[in-house]
VEXPATOR-564640 format. One record per residue (C-alpha): residue number from 1; residue in three letters; x, y, z. Coordinates in Angstrom, 3 decimals, padded with zeros to 6 digits. Last residue first. Example, Ala and Ser with C-alpha at 12.3 -4.5 7.8 and 13.67 -1.06 7.14 Angstrom:
BEGIN
 seq type     east    north       up
   2  Ser  013.670 -001.060  007.140
   1  Ala  012.300 -004.500  007.800
This chain:
BEGIN
 seq type     east    north       up
 634  Leu  031.488  148.644  098.708
 633  Val  028.435  146.431  099.486
 632  Gly  028.891  144.148  096.503
 631  Ala  028.569  140.950  098.542
 630  Gln  032.058  139.921  097.540
 629  Leu  033.359  143.280  098.668
 628  Asp  031.586  143.064  102.026
 627  Arg  032.833  139.519  102.650
 626  Lys  036.407  140.572  101.844
 625  Glu  036.181  143.593  104.088
 624  Ser  034.983  141.467  106.987
 623  Arg  037.666  138.831  106.526
 622  Glu  040.284  141.596  106.292
 621  Glu  039.001  143.288  109.446
 620  Pro  038.921  140.017  111.358
 619  Met  042.538  138.993  110.580
 618  Ser  042.554  135.522  109.112
 617  Asn  043.077  132.613  111.494
 616  Gly  046.382  130.707  111.830
 615  Asn  046.569  130.936  115.637
 614  Glu  049.526  133.319  115.386
 613  Met  047.533  135.664  113.217
 612  Thr  047.289  135.274  109.507
 611  His  047.579  137.788  106.729
 610  Pro  044.823  137.289  104.216
 609  Glu  045.851  136.331  100.662
 608  Glu  043.871  138.640  098.424
 607  Glu  044.715  137.744  094.865
 606  Phe  043.609  140.671  092.766
 605  Asn  041.952  139.686  089.501
 604  Gln  038.186  139.904  089.476
 603  Leu  037.060  141.859  092.517
 602  Tyr  040.108  144.091  092.672
 601  Leu  040.231  144.601  088.948
 600  Lys  036.598  145.693  088.895
 599  Arg  037.125  147.969  091.883
 598  Tyr  040.123  149.453  090.123
 597  Glu  038.248  149.942  086.847
 596  Gly  035.488  152.027  088.375
 595  Asp  032.434  151.880  090.596
 594  Arg  034.038  154.157  093.129
 593  Gly  034.366  153.436  096.822
 592  Leu  037.095  150.882  096.128
 591  Leu  039.106  153.664  094.536
 590  Glu  038.882  155.869  097.594
 589  Glu  039.792  153.073  100.015
 588  His  042.890  152.044  098.058
 587  Thr  044.023  155.617  097.621
 586  Gly  043.633  157.574  094.400
 585  Ser  044.126  157.516  090.644
 584  Glu  041.909  156.268  087.850
 583  Val  041.860  155.805  084.056
 582  Ile  045.524  156.312  083.247
 581  Ser  046.072  155.196  079.658
 580  Gly  048.116  152.362  078.126
 579  Gln  045.299  149.879  077.606
 578  Asp  043.998  150.457  081.146
 577  Leu  046.311  151.790  083.812
 576  Val  045.220  152.421  087.404
 575  Ile  047.437  154.575  089.609
 574  Ile  047.324  153.897  093.357
 573  Arg  048.424  156.328  096.050
 572  Asn  050.007  156.162  099.463
 571  Ala  050.752  152.492  098.844
 570  Gln  050.776  149.985  101.708
 569  Arg  047.338  148.564  100.825
 568  Val  048.425  147.867  097.262
 567  Thr  051.268  145.583  098.366
 566  Ser  049.119  143.400  100.628
 565  Leu  046.337  143.398  098.012
 564  Arg  048.493  141.636  095.460
 563  His  049.276  142.409  091.837
 562  Ala  051.221  145.605  092.225
 561  Ile  053.805  147.284  090.035
 560  Val  055.663  149.411  092.555
 559  Leu  057.106  152.880  092.576
 558  Val  058.870  153.629  095.836
 557  Thr  060.549  156.821  096.985
 556  Arg  062.809  156.107  099.922
 555  Asn  063.139  157.776  103.306
 554  His  061.757  154.589  104.888
 553  Met  060.967  152.120  102.091
 552  Ala  063.687  149.727  103.278
 551  Ala  061.839  149.132  106.541
 550  Ser  058.595  148.431  104.704
 549  Met  060.487  146.107  102.381
 548  Ala  061.786  144.094  105.332
 547  Ile  058.321  143.798  106.843
 546  Gln  056.879  142.867  103.457
 545  Val  059.660  140.279  103.134
 544  Gln  058.570  138.518  106.294
 543  Ala  054.870  138.551  105.329
 542  Glu  055.720  137.275  101.876
 541  Ser  057.791  134.450  103.311
 540  Gln  054.812  133.268  105.383
 539  Ser  052.310  133.635  102.539
 538  Asp  054.479  131.889  099.948
 537  Leu  056.755  133.956  097.766
 536  Ala  056.988  134.302  093.987
 535  Ser  054.770  137.391  093.797
 534  Thr  056.663  139.134  096.596
 533  Pro  058.835  141.287  094.325
 532  Glu  055.832  142.859  092.560
 531  Asp  057.890  144.715  089.944
 530  Leu  059.459  146.985  092.521
 529  Leu  061.256  150.156  091.484
 528  Leu  062.984  151.725  094.477
 527  Leu  064.327  155.279  094.329
 526  Pro  066.748  156.592  096.985
 525  Ala  069.230  153.762  096.355
 524  Asn  070.421  151.545  099.219
 523  Lys  072.360  149.197  096.972
 522  Leu  072.298  146.704  099.856
 521  Leu  068.503  146.727  099.855
 520  Ala  068.430  145.879  096.139
 519  Arg  070.839  142.970  096.649
 518  Ala  068.785  141.749  099.602
 517  Ile  065.715  141.832  097.361
 516  Ser  067.549  139.678  094.795
 515  Ile  068.428  137.198  097.542
 514  Arg  064.821  137.222  098.742
 513  Gln  063.612  136.469  095.228
 512  Lys  065.926  133.479  094.855
 511  Gln  064.703  132.058  098.148
 510  Gly  061.062  132.556  097.169
 509  Gly  061.532  130.833  093.830
 508  Ser  063.228  127.891  095.498
 507  Leu  066.954  127.428  095.187
 506  Gly  068.733  124.669  093.256
 505  Gly  069.108  126.704  090.064
 504  Gly  069.987  130.340  090.727
 503  Arg  069.659  131.438  087.108
 502  Glu  072.762  129.398  086.176
 501  Ser  074.191  127.558  089.171
 500  Leu  074.747  129.228  092.502
 499  Leu  078.002  128.760  094.401
 498  Thr  077.395  128.612  098.128
 497  Glu  079.920  130.947  099.771
 496  Tyr  077.210  132.633  101.852
 495  Gly  076.521  129.306  103.539
 494  Glu  078.618  126.476  102.105
 493  Pro  076.350  123.606  103.186
 492  Leu  073.176  125.770  103.106
 491  Gln  071.626  126.459  106.522
 490  Val  073.388  129.840  106.683
 489  Ile  071.495  130.949  103.569
 488  Phe  068.082  129.829  104.876
 487  Asp  068.359  132.043  107.957
 486  His  069.969  135.012  106.203
 485  Ala  067.255  135.506  103.571
 484  His  064.793  137.522  105.634
 483  Ala  065.370  140.546  103.374
 482  Ala  066.675  142.526  106.351
 481  Lys  068.862  139.565  107.311
 480  Ala  070.306  139.435  103.804
 479  Ala  071.044  143.175  103.940
 478  Glu  072.837  142.724  107.266
 477  Val  074.847  139.812  105.853
 476  Ile  075.989  141.921  102.916
 475  Glu  076.797  144.813  105.246
 474  Glu  078.927  142.526  107.426
 473  Arg  080.719  141.135  104.372
 472  Thr  081.699  144.672  103.412
 471  Ala  080.147  146.607  100.537
 470  Glu  082.457  148.062  097.865
 469  Leu  080.599  146.350  095.025
 468  Arg  077.196  147.698  096.006
 467  Gly  074.190  145.744  094.731
 466  Tyr  076.572  143.197  093.219
 465  Gly  077.270  142.203  096.812
 464  Ile  074.052  140.166  096.991
 463  Asn  075.134  137.984  094.076
 462  Glu  078.710  137.887  095.389
 461  Ala  077.579  136.676  098.818
 460  Ile  075.377  134.036  097.197
 459  Thr  078.372  132.774  095.236
 458  Ala  078.515  133.167  091.455
 457  Pro  076.567  131.858  088.471
 456  Phe  074.256  134.896  088.333
 455  Leu  070.840  135.654  089.763
 454  Ser  068.014  137.568  088.131
 453  Pro  064.732  137.268  090.042
 452  Glu  061.588  137.156  087.843
 451  Gln  059.162  139.740  089.235
 450  Ser  061.958  142.253  089.074
 449  Val  063.560  144.152  091.913
 448  Ile  064.995  147.513  090.908
 447  Ser  067.218  149.913  092.800
 446  Ile  067.734  153.382  091.361
 445  His  070.323  156.028  092.262
 444  Ser  073.199  154.228  090.512
 443  Arg  070.876  153.984  087.530
 442  Leu  071.025  157.747  087.045
 441  Ser  074.817  157.763  087.101
 440  Thr  075.021  155.131  084.369
 439  Leu  072.317  156.918  082.389
 438  Asn  074.000  160.325  082.430
 437  Trp  070.918  162.425  082.917
 436  Asp  069.853  165.282  080.665
 435  Thr  067.525  163.111  078.557
 434  Leu  065.752  161.946  081.734
 433  Asn  064.844  165.534  082.520
 432  Lys  065.834  166.672  086.011
 431  Gly  063.778  167.048  089.202
 430  Phe  064.925  163.800  090.799
 429  Leu  063.759  161.967  087.699
 428  Gln  061.852  163.665  084.900
 427  Val  060.191  162.054  081.909
 426  Thr  058.869  164.253  079.124
 425  Gly  056.376  163.990  076.255
 424  Ala  056.764  161.591  073.339
 423  His  057.246  164.174  070.591
 422  Glu  060.897  163.485  069.764
 421  Gly  060.711  159.828  070.688
 420  Leu  061.830  158.473  074.043
 419  Glu  064.731  156.054  074.241
 418  Asn  064.317  152.665  075.862
 417  Phe  066.284  151.157  078.757
 416  Gly  066.536  154.587  080.388
 415  Cys  065.706  153.234  083.843
 414  Leu  062.530  155.317  084.002
 413  Leu  061.616  154.149  080.500
 412  Lys  061.953  150.498  081.411
 411  Phe  059.837  150.998  084.542
 410  Ile  057.097  152.706  082.517
 409  Thr  057.173  149.832  080.033
 408  Ser  056.593  147.380  082.895
 407  Lys  053.207  148.974  083.602
 406  Gly  052.168  149.397  079.960
 405  Gly  048.668  147.890  079.972
 404  Gly  049.815  144.592  078.513
 403  Ser  048.328  142.601  081.376
 402  Gly  045.589  144.446  083.217
 401  Gly  046.158  147.306  085.576
 400  Val  047.935  148.405  088.699
 399  Ile  050.630  150.936  089.452
 398  Ala  051.394  151.476  093.142
 397  Val  052.843  154.691  094.487
 396  Thr  054.906  154.900  097.676
 395  Glu  055.931  158.431  098.632
 394  Gly  059.226  159.389  100.303
 393  Gln  059.840  162.150  097.748
 392  Gly  056.761  162.718  095.637
 391  Val  055.697  160.569  092.712
 390  Gln  054.332  162.298  089.631
 389  Phe  051.676  161.594  087.047
 388  Ser  050.988  162.134  083.352
 387  Ile  050.554  159.440  080.699
 386  Asp  049.413  160.624  077.241
 385  Lys  049.115  157.135  075.755
 384  Leu  051.551  154.350  076.644
 383  Val  051.868  151.236  074.458
 382  Thr  051.432  152.794  071.014
 381  Asn  051.912  150.407  068.076
 380  Gly  052.028  152.570  064.941
 379  Glu  055.797  152.699  064.925
 378  Asp  057.222  149.991  067.136
 377  Tyr  058.151  150.035  070.809
 376  Gly  055.496  152.662  071.540
 375  Phe  055.502  155.694  073.800
 374  Thr  053.374  158.662  074.802
 373  Leu  054.193  160.592  077.985
 372  His  052.061  163.665  078.573
 371  Asp  054.223  164.675  081.541
 370  Leu  055.824  161.991  083.698
 369  Arg  057.387  162.971  087.017
 368  Val  059.448  160.871  089.373
 367  Val  061.239  162.311  092.414
 366  Ala  058.697  165.096  092.846
 365  Ala  059.479  167.437  095.739
 364  Asp  059.679  170.545  093.550
 363  Asp  056.367  169.651  091.890
 362  Asp  054.588  169.849  095.202
 361  Gly  052.286  167.028  096.242
 360  Glu  050.466  164.385  094.217
 359  Ala  047.060  164.726  095.725
 358  Gly  045.438  161.457  096.750
 357  Asp  042.366  163.126  098.246
 356  Pro  043.355  162.413  101.827
 355  Glu  046.847  163.864  101.340
 354  Ser  049.505  161.669  102.962
 353  Lys  051.431  163.352  105.731
 352  Ser  049.597  161.498  108.493
 351  Ala  050.230  158.198  106.712
 350  Gln  053.947  158.924  106.559
 349  Ser  054.084  159.555  110.289
 348  Ala  052.145  156.381  111.028
 347  Gln  054.472  154.379  108.809
 346  Asn  057.453  155.994  110.491
 345  Ala  056.220  154.979  113.925
 344  Lys  055.508  151.443  112.756
 343  Arg  059.035  151.109  111.304
 342  Glu  060.623  152.461  114.449
 341  Ala  058.819  149.837  116.516
 340  Asp  059.789  147.022  114.121
 339  Asp  063.490  147.870  113.977
 338  Glu  064.729  150.046  111.201
 337  Phe  067.379  149.179  108.673
 336  Arg  070.437  151.262  107.804
 335  Leu  072.589  151.905  104.750
 334  Gly  073.466  155.505  104.198
 333  Glu  071.645  158.814  104.379
 332  Asp  070.923  159.108  100.689
 331  Glu  071.540  162.344  098.862
 330  Arg  068.506  164.450  098.032
 329  Asp  069.540  167.596  099.862
 328  Asp  072.988  167.426  098.318
 327  Ser  071.743  167.459  094.729
 326  Leu  071.821  164.114  092.980
 325  Ser  074.671  163.042  090.756
 324  Thr  075.857  162.752  087.136
 323  Ile  073.795  165.311  085.240
 322  Glu  075.467  166.372  081.987
 321  Gly  074.210  163.480  079.930
 320  Gly  076.084  161.503  077.324
 319  Gln  076.411  157.747  076.809
 318  Arg  073.180  156.952  074.952
 317  Glu  073.157  153.213  074.343
 316  Asp  075.477  152.254  071.579
 315  Pro  074.551  151.930  067.930
 314  Trp  075.343  148.573  066.264
 313  Asp  078.669  148.750  064.448
 312  Leu  080.449  146.488  066.943
 311  Val  077.804  143.833  066.297
 310  Glu  078.354  143.996  062.527
 309  Phe  082.051  143.771  063.294
 308  Leu  081.531  140.197  064.425
 307  His  079.537  139.031  061.393
 306  Lys  082.029  140.772  059.096
 305  Ala  084.854  138.909  060.821
 304  Ala  083.062  135.577  060.318
 303  Gly  082.463  136.335  056.625
 302  Gly  086.079  137.366  056.188
 301  Ala  087.194  134.167  057.916
 300  Glu  085.159  132.179  055.396
 299  Lys  086.537  134.170  052.472
 298  Met  090.056  133.763  053.837
 297  Gln  089.389  130.058  054.315
 296  Thr  088.191  129.802  050.702
 295  Ile  091.210  131.665  049.356
 294  Ile  093.659  129.670  051.470
 293  Thr  092.112  126.361  050.434
 292  Pro  092.060  127.287  046.738
 291  Leu  095.662  128.568  046.949
 290  Met  096.961  125.464  048.655
 289  Ser  097.663  123.785  045.318
 288  Val  099.445  126.905  044.038
 287  Pro  101.448  127.409  047.200
 286  Gln  102.427  123.720  047.211
 285  Leu  103.073  123.607  043.459
 284  Ile  105.946  126.058  043.551
 283  Phe  107.608  124.479  046.553
 282  Ser  106.864  121.069  045.022
 281  Ile  108.663  122.168  041.858
 280  Leu  111.779  122.625  043.956
 279  Tyr  112.655  118.963  044.408
 278  Leu  111.594  117.655  040.987
 277  Phe  113.230  120.658  039.307
 276  Leu  116.472  120.233  041.245
 275  Val  116.513  116.543  040.310
 274  Ile  115.945  117.458  036.646
 273  Gly  118.729  120.070  036.797
 272  Gly  121.100  117.544  038.301
 271  Val  120.352  115.148  035.452
 270  Asn  121.447  117.710  032.852
 269  Leu  119.429  120.063  030.662
 268  Glu  119.714  121.471  027.120
 267  Gly  121.469  118.410  025.725
 266  Gln  118.602  117.518  023.402
 265  Gln  118.191  114.174  025.147
 264  Ile  118.163  116.014  028.465
 263  Leu  115.489  118.388  027.098
 262  Tyr  113.299  115.419  026.124
 261  Gly  113.594  113.901  029.574
 260  Gly  112.575  117.255  031.081
 259  Tyr  109.514  117.360  028.823
 258  Ala  108.143  114.088  030.178
 257  Ile  109.332  114.269  033.800
 256  Val  108.642  117.990  034.233
 255  Leu  105.284  117.665  032.428
 254  Ile  104.117  114.906  034.771
 253  Ile  105.197  116.963  037.779
 252  Pro  103.405  120.042  036.389
 251  Thr  100.120  118.124  035.927
 250  Ala  099.906  116.612  039.419
 249  Leu  099.596  119.659  041.670
 248  Met  097.419  121.899  039.490
 247  Met  095.184  118.937  038.768
 246  Val  094.896  118.136  042.471
 245  Gly  094.027  121.770  043.236
 244  Val  091.369  121.806  040.529
 243  Pro  090.022  118.539  041.888
 242  Thr  089.647  120.266  045.309
 241  Ile  087.656  123.279  044.063
 240  Ser  084.455  121.298  043.535
 239  Ala  084.808  119.810  047.005
 238  Tyr  085.060  123.214  048.659
 237  Arg  082.024  124.364  046.709
 236  Lys  080.123  121.274  047.785
 235  Glu  081.336  121.848  051.350
 234  Leu  079.623  125.244  051.362
 233  Gly  076.404  123.809  049.962
 232  Leu  076.703  120.977  052.456
 231  Gly  076.862  123.528  055.252
 230  Arg  073.896  125.390  053.792
 229  Arg  071.821  122.234  053.692
 228  Val  073.056  121.046  057.084
 227  Val  072.217  124.403  058.669
 226  Glu  068.792  124.354  056.993
 225  Glu  068.219  120.823  058.259
 224  Met  069.275  121.950  061.720
 223  Ile  066.735  124.768  061.567
 222  Val  063.975  122.249  060.855
 221  Met  065.473  119.874  063.427
 220  Tyr  065.341  122.487  066.182
 219  Lys  061.734  123.370  065.413
 218  Lys  060.783  119.674  065.387
 217  Leu  062.646  119.103  068.638
 216  Leu  060.928  122.121  070.142
 215  Val  057.502  120.793  069.245
 214  Ala  058.279  117.207  070.273
 213  Gln  059.720  118.242  073.624
 212  Met  056.871  120.611  074.457
 211  Asn  055.276  118.268  076.985
 210  Phe  053.980  121.280  078.935
 209  Ala  055.787  120.414  082.166
 208  Lys  058.776  119.032  080.264
 207  Val  059.425  122.190  078.279
 206  Ile  058.576  124.325  081.288
 205  Pro  061.243  122.573  083.394
 204  Ile  063.689  122.612  080.421
 203  Gly  063.558  126.388  079.956
 202  Gly  067.317  126.998  079.884
 201  Ile  067.881  123.880  077.767
 200  Ala  065.224  124.863  075.226
 199  Asp  066.411  128.478  075.150
 198  Gln  069.998  127.367  074.567
 197  Gly  069.014  124.987  071.776
 196  Val  066.882  127.577  070.011
 195  Ala  069.649  130.199  070.288
 194  Asn  072.329  127.777  069.118
 193  Leu  070.278  127.014  065.999
 192  His  069.785  130.714  065.300
 191  Ala  073.552  131.324  065.641
 190  Met  074.250  128.367  063.352
 189  Lys  071.795  129.807  060.822
 188  Glu  073.597  133.144  060.873
 187  Gln  076.999  131.459  060.605
 186  Leu  075.826  129.425  057.603
 185  Gln  074.533  132.540  055.874
 184  Glu  077.859  134.311  056.385
 183  Ser  079.781  131.263  055.087
 182  Tyr  077.532  131.003  052.024
 181  Lys  078.195  134.674  051.227
 180  Glu  081.955  134.222  051.650
 179  Ile  081.915  131.099  049.453
 178  Arg  080.182  132.852  046.551
 177  Arg  083.360  133.758  044.608
 176  Ser  085.186  130.514  045.353
 175  Met  084.407  128.914  041.954
 174  Leu  085.447  131.984  039.977
 173  Thr  088.729  132.368  041.828
 172  Thr  089.542  128.672  041.537
 171  Ile  088.814  128.604  037.805
 170  Ile  091.033  131.645  037.235
 169  Met  093.802  130.098  039.315
 168  Gly  093.553  126.794  037.432
 167  Val  093.780  128.531  034.053
 166  Pro  096.776  130.558  035.222
 165  Met  098.518  127.318  036.339
 164  Leu  098.068  125.407  033.058
 163  Ala  101.373  126.491  031.541
 162  Leu  103.301  125.815  034.750
 161  Ser  105.237  122.777  033.500
 160  Ala  105.885  124.340  030.091
 159  Leu  107.119  127.638  031.515
 158  Ile  109.350  125.834  034.011
 157  Leu  110.815  123.559  031.352
 156  Lys  111.562  126.338  028.858
 155  Trp  113.101  128.604  031.499
 154  Ser  115.647  125.985  032.375
 153  Thr  118.069  126.469  035.292
 152  Met  117.719  130.239  035.698
 151  Leu  113.951  129.874  035.507
 150  Leu  114.237  127.142  038.141
 149  Leu  116.055  129.458  040.537
 148  Thr  113.571  132.278  040.047
 147  Leu  110.559  129.968  040.490
 146  Ser  112.023  128.486  043.651
 145  Ala  112.677  131.927  045.151
 144  Thr  109.234  133.257  044.203
 143  Phe  107.360  130.204  045.463
 142  Val  109.389  130.038  048.686
 141  Leu  108.586  133.683  049.320
 140  Pro  104.905  133.478  048.358
 139  Leu  104.431  130.341  050.531
 138  Tyr  106.204  131.564  053.645
 137  Phe  104.493  134.942  053.949
 136  Leu  100.770  134.099  053.617
 135  Asn  101.674  130.659  054.970
 134  Ala  102.376  132.233  058.350
 133  Phe  098.743  133.396  058.506
 132  Gln  097.233  130.065  057.475
 131  Glu  096.854  127.696  060.414
 130  Ile  097.162  129.984  063.433
 129  Phe  095.412  132.991  061.916
 128  Phe  092.665  130.943  060.287
 127  Asn  091.976  128.965  063.460
 126  Gln  091.718  132.187  065.452
 125  Leu  089.236  133.601  062.955
 124  Met  087.033  130.505  063.192
 123  Ala  087.217  130.572  066.991
 122  Thr  086.141  134.246  066.925
 121  Asn  083.083  133.312  064.880
 120  Asn  082.114  130.338  067.020
 119  Thr  082.500  132.001  070.431
 118  Leu  081.358  135.643  070.572
 117  Arg  079.179  135.429  067.484
 116  Ser  077.547  132.295  068.859
 115  Val  076.937  133.983  072.208
 114  Leu  075.158  136.869  070.463
 113  Asp  072.992  134.496  068.432
 112  Gly  072.291  132.279  071.442
 111  Thr  070.900  135.272  073.322
 110  Phe  068.475  135.797  070.448
 109  Lys  068.130  139.460  069.570
 108  Arg  065.210  141.843  070.086
 107  Glu  065.835  142.100  073.819
 106  Val  069.440  143.089  073.163
 105  Lys  068.372  146.056  071.034
 104  Ser  065.787  147.292  073.574
 103  Val  068.367  146.990  076.343
 102  Pro  070.516  149.488  074.470
 101  Leu  073.972  148.104  073.723
 100  Asp  076.825  149.199  075.980
  99  Cys  077.082  145.908  077.881
  98  Phe  077.069  143.908  074.645
  97  Lys  079.729  146.292  073.320
  96  His  081.965  145.576  076.309
  95  Val  081.517  141.870  075.581
  94  Leu  082.427  142.492  071.944
  93  Asp  085.378  144.710  072.857
  92  Gly  086.714  142.000  075.153
  91  Arg  086.237  139.401  072.443
  90  Leu  088.262  141.606  070.090
  89  Asp  090.989  142.020  072.695
  88  Arg  091.143  138.254  073.193
  87  Leu  091.132  137.930  069.403
  86  Ala  094.296  140.004  069.181
  85  Ser  096.004  138.075  071.988
  84  Val  095.089  134.658  070.567
  83  Ser  096.211  135.724  067.090
  82  Phe  099.470  137.300  068.323
  81  Arg  100.546  134.270  070.334
  80  Ala  099.280  131.611  067.905
  79  Ser  101.323  133.131  065.074
  78  Ala  104.340  133.340  067.401
  77  Tyr  103.952  129.727  068.534
  76  Arg  103.656  128.266  065.021
  75  Met  106.524  130.297  063.557
  74  Val  108.688  129.714  066.646
  73  Phe  108.178  125.940  066.486
  72  Lys  108.844  125.823  062.740
  71  Cys  111.954  127.951  063.207
  70  Pro  113.110  125.724  066.051
  69  Met  112.916  122.704  063.673
  68  Gly  114.505  124.507  060.717
  67  Ile  117.780  125.464  062.414
  66  Leu  118.605  121.932  063.572
  65  Thr  117.409  120.580  060.224
  64  Met  119.556  123.053  058.277
  63  Gly  122.568  122.032  060.345
  62  Val  121.925  118.313  059.902
  61  Val  121.493  118.752  056.118
  60  Leu  124.609  120.928  055.842
  59  Tyr  126.746  118.609  057.965
  58  Ile  125.640  115.645  055.842
  57  Met  126.523  117.548  052.677
  56  Asn  129.904  118.432  054.173
  55  Gln  130.540  114.732  054.726
  54  Thr  129.509  113.920  051.158
  53  Ser  132.110  116.345  049.876
  52  Ser  132.654  119.675  048.081
  51  Phe  129.477  119.601  045.993
  50  Thr  130.153  119.552  042.238
  49  Gly  129.191  115.923  041.694
  48  Glu  126.166  116.783  039.537
  47  Val  123.891  114.970  041.961
  46  Met  125.572  116.749  044.897
  45  Gln  125.294  120.129  043.247
  44  Glu  121.554  119.671  042.636
  43  Ile  120.998  118.490  046.216
  42  Ala  122.832  121.565  047.529
  41  Lys  120.620  123.861  045.458
  40  Gly  117.488  122.272  046.904
  39  Leu  118.856  122.408  050.466
  38  Ile  119.532  126.122  050.119
  37  Ile  116.008  126.745  048.752
  36  Asp  114.298  124.878  051.587
  35  Ile  116.412  126.598  054.231
  34  Ala  115.591  130.029  052.773
  33  Ala  111.863  129.295  052.965
  32  Leu  112.194  128.184  056.574
  31  Cys  114.109  131.342  057.435
  30  Leu  111.433  133.466  055.755
  29  Ser  108.727  131.737  057.818
  28  Ala  110.651  132.423  061.031
  27  Ile  111.107  136.084  060.048
  26  Val  107.374  136.466  059.293
  25  Thr  106.281  134.886  062.567
  24  Ile  108.772  137.010  064.514
  23  Phe  107.400  140.139  062.812
  22  Val  103.827  139.141  063.699
  21  Trp  104.984  138.574  067.272
  20  Leu  106.477  142.070  067.354
  19  Asn  103.378  143.477  065.643
  18  Tyr  101.272  142.616  068.699
  17  Pro  099.630  146.031  069.124
  16  Arg  098.788  145.937  065.363
  15  Val  096.735  142.731  065.466
  14  Tyr  093.550  144.403  066.740
  13  Arg  093.820  147.142  064.118
  12  Ala  094.385  144.441  061.499
  11  Leu  090.861  143.161  062.154
  10  Arg  089.470  146.412  060.795
   9  Arg  091.494  145.938  057.643
   8  Phe  090.398  142.304  057.556
   7  Ala  086.727  143.338  057.640
   6  Ser  087.244  145.854  054.837
   5  Asn  089.119  143.284  052.759
   4  Ser  086.250  140.849  053.283
   3  Arg  083.704  143.460  052.194
   2  Phe  085.752  144.205  049.090
   1  Met  085.899  140.502  048.268
C-alpha cells in the first residue's frame, strides 16, 4: 500500500494544475450528497404527516431533481476534464522521457512494452479517475451524513444493522492485499504480449518468407496463457471479494426490518423512522458495498501508476556538456551540390592531397580521433579492444571487417548513443572530447545514413525535411535530386505529399534508402557517417547514388562502414577490424598488395559489382583486376 500511496502522491503533481476542476468535482459531489439527505428527511416527515403539504413535497422533489441532474453532469464532466488533462501531461512527459533515454536503454526494451505503458496503463488510470474519483468525496460525505441522521433517529437500530460491517472491511482488506502485485505482473505480461504481437506484425514479410507463423503463434500463445492465468488470478480475487460486498449490502437491510419491527412494538421507533432507515441505509451500504471495488481499483491503478513512474525514474541520457558549436573555421559553408565536372576536379584535388602511405595527417585537423578505445556493452564482453585512429578534415575513411567486429559500435559511440567507461580511452570529435560535448549540439553536426533506412508515417517531403526543419520546399527538392530520388517521387500519385505508411511500406528498398540519403544531404552536416547506404540499391541506382554521395562528400569528413568495392575504392584510407581490433590500415591498393586480412576479406566476402558502360559491358580495368585477384596474382 505504501508503494501505491507513493505513486498516487506523484500522480497528484499532475492533477494539481487542474485543481479548479477537482474543486468543481468535489462541490458537485457534495451537492448530490446533500440532496440525498434532504430528500430522506422529507420522506420521513411525509410518512409521519408532519410535512407541510403534498404539493410542497412535489415541489421539493422536482426542485431537487432539477438541481441533481446538472450536478451529476458537472461531476462527471469535471472529473473527466481534470483526469484527461493530467494524463495528457503525464503522457507528454513519458514521450519526452522516451526521447531522453539513452539509446542503449531503449534497445534493451521491447517497443511493445514502452507502447503498452504509454497506452494501457494511462487508460487504466484515466478510467479510475473518471469512474471512482468523485466517489472518494461523495460516498464518505453521504455515509457520514446518513449515519449521523440515523444515529439521532435510533442508535440501537443503526448499531445492530452495522454490527457486521467491521468484519467485512477487515476481510476485504486482507483479501485485496495482493491485488496490486497481481496487477503489476499482469501489466508486465500484457506489455510482453504486445511486444511479441507488434514485432510479428512489423516483420510479417519475413514471418511469411520463413514460414515462422507456427513458431510465433506458439510463442504468442504461451505468453497469452500466462496473461490469461494472471488475469484469472486477479479476477479470482475480485470474485472472492464480491460475496463479501453482497453480504455487507444485504445483512443490514434484513436487520433493519427485523429489529426495526421489534423496536416499533416496544414504542422506541415509529413508522417514519423505519422508512427513513430503509431509505438512508442504502447511502450507508453503498459506500460499504463499493469499498471492495474501490480498494481493488485503487490497488490496480496504483500498480499502473508505479509501472509508469518506473519509466520516468530511468536515468536520462547525459544532458550536460560545455561545447555546443564548432569553431568558426570548421563551420559548414551551406547547402550546395556540385555538378559532375566540379566533382571530378575535387576528387582529383583530394587524391593529390592524400598521403601515399595512408598517413593520418595532423592531429589539429582531425575531425574524429579515437585513442586506445576499449568498449563492451556488458561487463566481461569487450567489443572494441584498444582502438586508435583518426580521420582528418575532408578525408573519407572506410571501416571494413567481419560481422560482429565492432564497426557499428564505433558509429554508436561517435553519436554518443553509449557512454564510455572510466578507463575506456578517449573519443574526440572536431578536436574536443566526446564527454565535453553537449550531445544534442554534437549530433547537429553529424549526418548518419543507416543500412536499414528509417522512415516515418509522414509525407515524403516531411521525411526529407526532418534533416533540417527550417528547410524550404526548394531545398528539399534539391536534396532529393542530389540523391536521385526526385524522378521516382514525382511519378507517385501525390508526389512529395505522398503519405508513407509505417517504415515506408509501399516503396522499394532502394527508394526508401534514397529518401533517407536525401534527408542526410539536406542536413548538410560536416561529418557523414554512412553504414553502407548503397547496400539496398540495384547496380543502376547505386551508381546514381554514388555520384550524389561523391558530391555531398566535398568539404565533408566521411566515415563509412563498407561492404562493397565501389565504396572502398573511393576511400582515402581503409581500416580493417577483426574481432574488435585494428589489424590493418592503408589504401585499397596497399592492402591488396599485402597478404593480410583485407585481401582475404576482399577475395571471400566483398561483392564486386562492376560498373557498366553504356553498352552494358564491365569496365576493362575492373575486369582485369578481378581476373588478377581471382588468379592470386595480387
